[in-house]
C-alpha positions as CSV (number, residue, x, y, z in Angstrom):
1,M,-38.0,-41.1,-13.4
2,S,-35.1,-39.1,-14.9
3,E,-33.5,-36.1,-13.1
4,N,-34.5,-33.8,-16.0
5,L,-38.1,-34.9,-15.8
6,V,-38.2,-34.2,-12.1
7,Q,-36.8,-30.8,-12.6
8,E,-39.4,-30.0,-15.3
9,E,-42.3,-31.1,-13.0
10,N,-40.9,-29.0,-10.1
11,F,-40.6,-26.0,-12.3
12,A,-44.1,-26.4,-13.6
13,E,-45.4,-26.7,-10.0
14,M,-43.6,-23.5,-9.0
15,L,-44.9,-21.6,-12.0
16,E,-48.5,-22.9,-11.3
17,N,-48.2,-21.6,-7.7
18,F,-47.1,-18.2,-9.0
19,E,-49.9,-18.1,-11.6
20,N,-52.5,-19.0,-8.9
21,E,-51.4,-15.9,-7.0
22,Q,-51.8,-13.8,-10.1
23,K,-55.3,-15.1,-10.9
24,K,-56.6,-13.4,-7.7
25,T,-56.1,-10.1,-9.4
26,R,-59.0,-10.0,-11.9
27,V,-59.7,-6.4,-12.8
28,K,-63.3,-5.0,-12.6
29,D,-64.8,-1.5,-13.1
30,G,-66.5,-0.2,-10.0
31,V,-68.4,3.0,-9.2
32,I,-67.6,4.9,-6.1
33,V,-70.9,5.2,-4.1
34,D,-69.7,6.7,-0.8
35,I,-66.6,7.9,1.0
36,Q,-66.7,7.7,4.8
37,D,-63.6,8.4,7.0
38,G,-60.9,6.1,5.7
39,T,-63.0,3.8,3.6
40,V,-64.3,4.0,0.1
41,F,-67.5,2.1,-0.9
42,V,-67.5,0.8,-4.5
43,D,-70.3,-0.8,-6.4
44,V,-68.8,-3.7,-8.4
45,G,-72.1,-5.2,-9.6
46,E,-72.6,-7.6,-6.7
47,K,-75.2,-7.7,-4.0
48,V,-72.9,-6.2,-1.4
49,E,-70.7,-3.2,-2.1
50,G,-66.9,-3.6,-2.0
51,V,-64.6,-1.6,0.2
52,L,-61.1,-0.3,-0.2
53,P,-58.8,2.0,1.9
54,K,-59.2,5.7,1.1
55,K,-55.4,6.2,0.9
56,E,-55.4,4.1,-2.3
57,I,-57.2,7.0,-4.2
58,E,-55.2,9.8,-2.6
59,V,-52.2,11.6,-4.0
60,D,-50.3,13.7,-1.5
61,G,-53.3,13.6,0.8
62,E,-55.7,14.8,-1.9
63,L,-58.5,12.7,-3.4
64,K,-58.1,12.0,-7.2
65,Y,-61.6,10.5,-7.5
66,N,-65.0,11.5,-6.2
67,V,-68.4,9.8,-5.6
68,G,-69.8,8.7,-8.9
69,D,-66.4,8.2,-10.6
70,T,-65.7,4.8,-12.2
71,I,-62.4,3.2,-11.2
72,P,-60.6,-0.1,-11.9
73,V,-60.4,-2.5,-8.9
74,V,-59.6,-6.1,-8.1
75,I,-61.1,-8.2,-5.4
76,T,-58.3,-9.3,-3.1
77,K,-60.4,-11.2,-0.6
78,R,-64.0,-11.6,0.8
79,R,-65.3,-11.2,4.3
80,T,-67.7,-14.1,4.5
81,S,-69.4,-12.9,7.6
82,K,-70.5,-9.7,5.9
83,G,-70.4,-10.9,2.4
84,E,-68.4,-7.8,1.3
85,A,-65.5,-7.8,-1.0
86,V,-62.2,-6.2,-0.1
87,L,-60.9,-4.3,-3.1
88,S,-57.7,-2.8,-4.3
89,H,-57.4,0.1,-6.8
90,K,-53.6,0.0,-6.8
91,S,-53.6,-3.7,-7.6
92,A,-55.8,-3.0,-10.6
93,I,-53.4,-0.3,-11.8
94,N,-50.5,-2.7,-11.4
95,E,-52.4,-5.4,-13.3
96,A,-53.0,-2.9,-16.2
97,K,-49.2,-2.2,-16.2
98,R,-48.5,-5.9,-16.3
99,K,-50.7,-6.4,-19.3
100,E,-49.1,-3.4,-21.0
101,F,-45.7,-5.0,-20.2
102,L,-46.7,-8.3,-21.7
103,E,-47.7,-6.5,-25.0
104,K,-44.2,-5.0,-25.3
105,F,-41.8,-7.7,-24.2
106,N,-41.0,-11.2,-25.5
107,V,-39.1,-14.2,-24.4
108,G,-35.4,-13.5,-24.5
109,D,-35.7,-9.8,-23.6
110,I,-33.7,-8.4,-20.7
111,V,-35.4,-6.6,-17.8
112,E,-34.2,-4.9,-14.7
113,V,-36.1,-5.8,-11.6
114,T,-35.8,-5.6,-7.8
115,I,-36.3,-8.7,-5.6
116,S,-39.3,-8.0,-3.4
117,E,-39.8,-11.3,-1.5
118,L,-39.0,-15.0,-1.3
119,N,-41.6,-17.3,-2.8
120,K,-41.9,-21.1,-2.7
121,G,-39.0,-22.3,-4.7
122,G,-37.7,-18.9,-5.8
123,F,-38.0,-15.2,-5.7
124,V,-40.7,-12.6,-6.6
125,A,-39.4,-9.5,-8.2
126,K,-40.9,-6.2,-9.5
127,N,-39.8,-3.7,-12.1
128,E,-40.1,0.1,-11.6
129,D,-43.8,-0.1,-12.7
130,G,-44.6,-2.6,-10.0
131,V,-45.1,-5.6,-12.5
132,E,-44.3,-8.8,-10.7
133,F,-42.1,-11.6,-12.0
134,F,-41.1,-15.1,-10.8
135,I,-37.4,-16.2,-10.6
136,P,-37.0,-19.9,-9.8
137,K,-34.1,-20.6,-7.4
138,S,-32.4,-22.7,-10.0
139,E,-32.5,-19.8,-12.4
140,S,-31.5,-17.0,-9.9
141,A,-27.8,-17.7,-9.3
142,L,-28.5,-16.5,-5.8
143,K,-28.9,-17.9,-2.4
144,L,-32.5,-18.3,-1.3
145,N,-32.3,-16.0,1.8
146,E,-33.7,-12.7,3.0
147,D,-30.3,-10.9,2.3
148,N,-31.2,-10.7,-1.4
149,V,-34.5,-9.0,-0.8
150,G,-34.1,-5.4,-2.2
151,K,-31.3,-6.5,-4.5
152,K,-31.6,-4.9,-8.0
153,I,-30.7,-7.3,-10.8
154,E,-30.9,-7.9,-14.6
155,A,-32.6,-11.1,-15.8
156,K,-33.7,-12.7,-19.0
157,I,-37.4,-13.5,-19.8
158,I,-37.6,-17.3,-20.4
159,E,-41.4,-17.9,-20.3
160,I,-44.5,-15.7,-20.7
161,K,-48.0,-16.9,-19.8
162,K,-51.2,-15.0,-19.5
163,N,-50.8,-14.7,-15.7
164,G,-47.1,-15.0,-15.2
165,V,-43.7,-14.0,-16.4
166,V,-40.6,-16.2,-15.5
167,L,-37.1,-14.7,-15.5
168,S,-33.7,-16.3,-15.4
169,R,-30.7,-14.4,-14.1
170,K,-28.5,-17.5,-14.5
171,Q,-29.1,-17.7,-18.3
172,L,-28.4,-14.0,-18.7
173,L,-25.1,-14.4,-16.8
174,N,-24.2,-17.4,-19.0
175,D,-25.1,-15.5,-22.1
176,K,-23.0,-12.5,-21.0
177,K,-20.1,-14.9,-20.2
178,E,-20.3,-16.5,-23.6
179,E,-20.4,-13.0,-25.3
180,R,-17.5,-11.9,-23.2
181,N,-15.5,-15.0,-24.1
182,K,-16.1,-14.4,-27.8
183,F,-15.1,-10.7,-27.3
184,V,-12.0,-11.7,-25.4
185,E,-11.0,-14.3,-28.0
186,S,-11.3,-11.6,-30.7
187,I,-9.0,-9.2,-28.9
188,K,-6.4,-11.5,-27.3
189,D,-3.6,-10.4,-29.7
190,D,-4.8,-6.9,-30.4
191,I,-4.1,-3.5,-28.9
192,I,-7.5,-1.9,-28.1
193,K,-8.8,1.3,-26.6
194,A,-10.4,1.5,-23.2
195,T,-11.7,4.2,-20.9
196,V,-10.4,4.7,-17.3
197,K,-13.5,4.3,-15.0
198,N,-11.8,4.3,-11.6
199,L,-8.4,4.4,-9.9
200,K,-7.7,2.1,-7.0
201,K,-4.8,1.5,-4.7
202,D,-3.8,-1.7,-6.6
203,G,-4.6,-0.6,-10.1
204,V,-7.0,0.9,-12.7
205,V,-10.6,-0.2,-13.5
206,I,-11.2,0.2,-17.3
207,E,-14.2,-0.1,-19.5
208,L,-14.1,-1.6,-23.0
209,E,-16.7,-1.2,-25.7
210,N,-17.9,-3.8,-28.2
211,G,-20.8,-2.3,-30.1
212,E,-23.5,-1.7,-27.5
213,E,-21.8,-4.0,-25.0
214,R,-19.6,-2.7,-22.2
215,W,-17.0,-4.9,-20.4
216,S,-15.1,-4.1,-17.3
217,G,-11.4,-4.9,-17.0
218,F,-8.5,-4.2,-14.6
219,V,-5.0,-3.0,-15.1
220,P,-2.7,-3.9,-12.1
221,K,-0.6,-0.9,-11.0
222,D,2.6,-2.6,-12.1
223,E,1.2,-2.8,-15.7
224,V,0.4,0.9,-16.0
225,S,3.8,2.2,-16.9
226,F,7.5,1.3,-17.1
227,K,8.1,4.3,-14.8
228,K,8.1,3.6,-11.1
229,T,5.6,6.4,-10.6
230,N,2.3,6.4,-8.7
231,H,-0.5,5.6,-11.2
232,F,-2.7,8.2,-9.6
233,K,-0.3,10.8,-11.0
234,L,-0.4,9.3,-14.5
235,L,-4.1,8.8,-15.1
236,N,-7.5,10.4,-14.5
237,R,-11.0,9.1,-14.7
238,G,-12.3,9.4,-18.3
239,D,-8.9,9.1,-19.9
240,E,-8.7,7.0,-23.0
241,V,-5.9,4.4,-22.9
242,E,-4.6,1.6,-25.1
243,V,-4.4,-1.8,-23.5
244,K,-3.5,-5.4,-24.2
245,L,-5.1,-8.5,-22.7
246,L,-3.0,-10.4,-20.1
247,D,-5.5,-12.8,-18.5
248,A,-8.8,-13.7,-20.2
249,D,-10.3,-15.4,-17.2
250,K,-9.6,-12.5,-14.8
251,M,-10.0,-9.8,-17.4
252,L,-6.5,-8.4,-16.6
253,F,-5.0,-5.9,-19.1
254,S,-1.7,-4.0,-19.5
255,I,-1.1,-0.5,-20.6
256,K,2.7,-0.7,-20.7
257,A,2.5,-3.9,-22.9
258,T,1.3,-1.5,-25.7
259,Q,4.5,0.6,-25.3
260,N,8.0,0.1,-26.4
261,D,10.1,-1.3,-23.6
262,P,12.6,1.5,-22.7
263,W,15.0,-1.1,-21.3
264,E,15.5,-2.4,-24.8
265,E,16.7,1.1,-25.8
266,V,19.1,1.0,-22.8
267,A,20.5,-2.4,-24.0
268,E,20.9,-1.1,-27.5
269,S,22.5,2.2,-26.4
270,G,25.6,0.5,-24.9
271,I,25.4,2.2,-21.6
272,S,27.6,0.5,-19.0
273,N,28.9,0.9,-15.4
274,G,31.1,4.0,-15.1
275,D,29.2,6.1,-17.7
276,V,28.0,9.5,-16.8
277,L,24.4,10.4,-17.6
278,N,22.4,13.6,-17.4
279,V,19.2,12.7,-15.5
280,T,16.1,14.4,-14.1
281,V,15.0,13.9,-10.4
282,T,11.5,12.4,-10.4
283,N,10.9,11.5,-6.8
284,L,12.4,12.0,-3.4
285,R,12.2,9.5,-0.5
286,E,13.9,9.3,2.9
287,Y,16.1,6.6,1.6
288,G,17.1,8.2,-1.7
289,A,15.8,9.6,-5.0
290,F,14.6,8.2,-8.3
291,V,15.9,9.7,-11.5
292,D,14.7,9.5,-15.2
293,I,17.5,8.9,-17.7
294,G,15.4,10.4,-20.5
295,N,13.4,7.6,-22.0
296,G,11.2,6.6,-19.0
297,V,13.7,4.3,-17.4
298,E,14.2,5.3,-13.8
299,G,17.4,4.7,-11.8
300,F,17.8,4.7,-8.0
301,L,20.1,7.1,-6.3
302,H,20.6,5.9,-2.7
303,I,20.9,8.6,0.0
304,S,24.5,7.4,0.7
305,E,25.4,8.2,-2.9
306,I,24.1,11.8,-2.9
307,S,26.6,13.5,-0.7
308,W,30.0,12.9,1.0
309,N,28.4,14.4,4.1
310,S,26.6,11.5,5.8
311,N,24.6,14.0,7.9
312,A,23.2,15.9,5.0
313,K,19.4,15.8,4.4
314,I,18.2,14.8,1.0
315,E,15.7,17.7,0.7
316,D,18.5,20.2,1.3
317,L,20.5,18.8,-1.7
318,L,17.9,17.9,-4.4
319,N,14.5,18.9,-5.7
320,V,12.1,17.1,-8.0
321,G,12.8,18.4,-11.5
322,D,16.5,19.0,-10.9
323,E,18.8,18.0,-13.8
324,I,22.0,16.5,-12.5
325,D,24.9,14.4,-13.8
326,V,25.3,10.9,-12.2
327,E,27.6,7.9,-12.7
328,V,26.2,4.5,-13.5
329,T,27.3,2.2,-10.7
330,D,25.1,-0.9,-11.2
331,L,23.3,-1.7,-14.5
332,D,21.4,-4.9,-14.7
333,I,19.3,-4.9,-17.9
334,E,18.0,-8.5,-17.4
335,N,16.4,-7.6,-14.0
336,K,15.7,-4.0,-15.1
337,R,17.7,-2.4,-12.3
338,L,19.8,0.8,-12.5
339,R,21.7,2.4,-9.6
340,V,23.6,5.6,-9.9
341,S,25.8,7.9,-7.8
342,Y,25.8,11.6,-7.6
343,K,28.6,12.1,-5.0
344,S,31.1,10.1,-7.1
345,L,31.3,13.0,-9.5
346,L,31.8,15.5,-6.7
347,P,35.3,16.3,-5.2
348,K,36.1,14.1,-2.3
349,P,36.2,16.0,1.0
350,S,39.4,14.1,1.9
351,E,41.2,15.6,-1.2
352,K,40.1,19.1,-0.1
353,F,41.3,18.3,3.4
354,A,44.7,17.1,2.2
355,K,45.3,20.4,0.4
356,N,45.2,22.2,3.8
357,Y,46.4,19.7,6.3
358,K,48.8,16.8,6.7
359,E,49.3,14.0,9.2
360,D,50.3,15.1,12.7
361,D,48.8,18.6,12.2
362,I,46.7,19.9,15.0
363,V,43.2,21.1,13.9
364,E,40.2,22.5,15.7
365,G,36.9,20.6,15.2
366,K,33.3,20.3,16.4
367,I,31.7,17.1,17.5
368,V,28.6,16.5,15.2
369,N,27.7,12.9,16.0
370,L,28.5,10.2,18.6
371,T,28.1,6.4,18.1
372,D,29.2,3.2,19.7
373,I,32.4,3.1,17.6
374,G,33.5,6.7,18.1
375,G,32.6,10.3,17.2
376,F,32.4,12.4,14.0
377,V,34.1,15.7,13.9
378,E,33.5,18.6,11.5
379,V,36.6,20.4,10.4
380,D,36.2,23.2,7.8
381,D,32.8,21.6,6.8
382,I,34.5,18.2,6.3
383,V,33.4,15.3,8.5
384,C,36.2,13.3,10.0
385,F,36.2,10.2,12.2
386,L,37.4,9.9,15.8
387,P,37.7,6.2,16.8
388,N,37.2,5.4,20.5
389,R,40.8,4.3,20.9
390,F,41.9,7.9,20.1
391,V,39.5,9.7,22.4
392,S,41.4,9.6,25.7
393,W,44.6,8.4,27.3
394,T,42.4,6.4,29.7
395,K,41.9,3.0,28.3
396,G,38.3,1.9,27.7
397,E,36.8,5.4,27.5
398,K,34.3,5.9,24.7
399,A,33.5,9.1,22.8
400,K,29.8,9.0,23.6
401,D,30.6,8.7,27.3
402,V,33.0,11.6,27.7
403,L,32.2,14.0,24.8
404,N,29.1,16.1,23.9
405,I,27.7,17.0,20.5
406,G,28.5,20.7,19.7
407,D,31.6,20.9,21.8
408,T,34.9,22.0,20.2
409,Y,38.3,20.5,20.8
410,E,41.7,20.3,19.3
411,F,42.6,17.1,17.4
412,A,45.7,15.6,15.8
413,V,45.5,14.3,12.3
414,I,46.3,10.6,12.3
415,S,45.7,9.7,8.7
416,I,44.2,11.0,5.4
417,D,43.0,8.2,3.0
418,S,41.9,10.0,-0.2
419,D,41.1,6.7,-2.0
420,N,38.5,5.7,0.6
421,N,37.7,9.3,1.6
422,K,38.5,8.7,5.2
423,I,40.2,11.1,7.7
424,I,41.1,9.8,11.1
425,L,41.6,12.2,14.0
426,S,42.8,11.8,17.6
427,K,41.9,13.9,20.6
428,K,44.3,12.3,23.0
429,D,47.3,12.8,20.6
430,A,46.5,16.6,20.6
431,E,47.1,16.5,24.4
432,D,50.2,16.0,26.5
433,S,50.8,12.4,27.2
434,P,50.3,11.6,30.9
435,Y,53.5,9.5,30.6
436,V,55.5,12.6,29.9
437,A,54.1,14.3,33.0
438,F,54.7,11.0,35.0
439,S,58.4,10.9,33.8
440,K,58.9,14.5,35.1
441,Q,57.5,13.6,38.5
442,Y,59.2,10.2,39.0
443,S,62.5,8.6,38.3
444,L,64.0,5.1,38.1
445,G,64.1,3.5,41.6
446,D,61.2,5.6,43.0
447,T,58.7,3.7,45.1
448,I,55.0,4.3,44.1
449,K,51.6,3.0,45.1
450,G,48.8,2.1,42.7
451,T,45.6,0.0,42.3
452,I,45.5,-3.4,40.6
453,K,43.4,-2.9,37.4
454,N,44.0,-6.3,35.7
455,I,45.7,-9.6,36.3
456,A,47.2,-11.7,33.5
457,D,49.1,-14.9,33.4
458,F,52.4,-13.1,33.1
459,G,51.8,-10.4,35.7
460,I,49.6,-7.6,37.1
461,F,48.7,-4.2,35.7
462,V,48.7,-1.3,38.2
463,S,46.9,2.1,37.4
464,F,47.5,5.5,38.9
465,E,45.3,8.6,39.2
466,N,46.8,10.4,36.2
467,G,45.8,7.5,33.9
468,V,49.3,5.9,33.7
469,E,49.5,2.1,33.9
470,A,52.5,0.0,35.0
471,L,53.3,-3.7,34.7
472,I,54.7,-5.8,37.5
473,R,55.9,-9.0,36.0
474,K,55.1,-12.3,37.7
475,N,58.7,-12.8,38.6
476,D,58.9,-9.4,40.2
477,L,56.0,-10.0,42.6
478,E,56.8,-10.5,46.3
479,K,53.9,-13.1,46.6
480,D,52.3,-15.7,44.4
481,I,50.2,-14.1,41.7
482,E,47.1,-16.0,42.9
483,E,47.2,-14.0,46.2
484,Y,46.5,-10.7,44.3
485,K,43.0,-9.4,43.5
486,V,41.8,-6.6,41.2
487,G,41.2,-3.5,43.3
488,D,44.0,-4.2,45.8
489,E,46.5,-1.5,46.5
490,V,50.1,-2.5,45.8
491,E,53.5,-0.8,46.0
492,G,56.6,-1.2,43.9
493,H,59.7,0.7,42.8
494,I,60.1,1.9,39.2
495,V,62.5,-0.3,37.2
496,E,61.6,1.0,33.7
497,L,60.3,4.4,32.6
498,D,59.9,5.0,28.8
499,S,57.5,8.1,28.3
500,E,58.0,8.0,24.5
501,N,56.7,4.5,24.2
502,K,54.2,4.9,27.1
503,R,55.8,2.0,29.1
504,V,56.3,1.8,32.9
505,K,57.4,-1.3,34.9
506,L,57.6,-1.9,38.6
507,S,59.1,-4.5,40.9
508,Q,58.4,-5.5,44.4
509,K,61.7,-7.3,44.8
């Protein structure tokens, strides 16, 4: 037996089971003969009266029928011991609605239903009037489990019989897919209008019209605009936009593909590195700002290119909407990248500093920052650099270990590099050298004690309390160099004393 024939027989069996259930609902007219407590007794023309629950003829607790009234009912079952028929008025009403439905609808029509229960081989569903339908599992495009009970779906009528209507959700989905494919094929090279239905973090949900049909599409956030601006600021629900198809299978569209690429204008304009542009600040971030050059292209202004003052805060220097002049520093049209500088058009602080000071001048400055490599000193609102080697006459001392932010000291100007905007200061050179004081206190031939600070192949270094260091060469030691240890106290007489070059030598011989 072929597979198709087996499927047809199974389908016929499922429909027959569904129809057998429907045949139980034969409508009869009955006369209410009595109402007692929660039960209504109805004469349906048989030897024994039928019964139905009183709540079936109540609306908001009030009876809508009285004794003597004729009402439609169906026999749902029989109690053989008493011979009475169990009736249902609601089922009769639903049956009337079902017949009314069958008079209005035809095979191929689309209906909206809610799945009410699982049936053998499929689902039972109802419309808003309570009319029941059968959806075979093979036609449901759903898993046959309880999770789908209560699910509202659209389906296509594929068969109508006197006692049953069969639906197919699968055929409707296939029809819609085919219609969508035809629609997509017709618009693949066109610019069409769409309506913004929703804004999401990753893009924009749009709706497209094709006659009475409505299709949903999606515009990724990177396809909304050439501007690097949050799409929530550019669009609102209900806005009409023009779009172009990017991916037919995923229904992805682009808004910016319908617009002229502003980077082509940049290429044609002849803009190059070193040019000065008037731009508008569009966005501020901790790491820099974005600026619009006037046609929608945005350039990036890194925070290091905003001010010569490395401690300045971006919000104190710029505001969104400010118009400023900037210099183009990195233009890459192929990769659509533009970087600009604001500070390059501003006077260099080092040039201003050079107008008031020269090398070897003594200046007063305040410590504004301390790092592992040295300190930063503010002089007349200009930030200068204090390397660790110029902090103290004591070797190895670092700025962050001996200085405090906010303290004021005198410094000597070591160098002014206007090209690189770098000013080097020295704290120790603004102070008297300990070697000068040492030369005033001691003379050649004097004997002095000190502590071994370091041992080298050629001799040992001895330090004194005032920070002065002296060298005892290996040949001038009274013992083998291996017998000396760092921290030992040694004594020697001064054989060389050069305060200008900060050089002292001792000898133990």
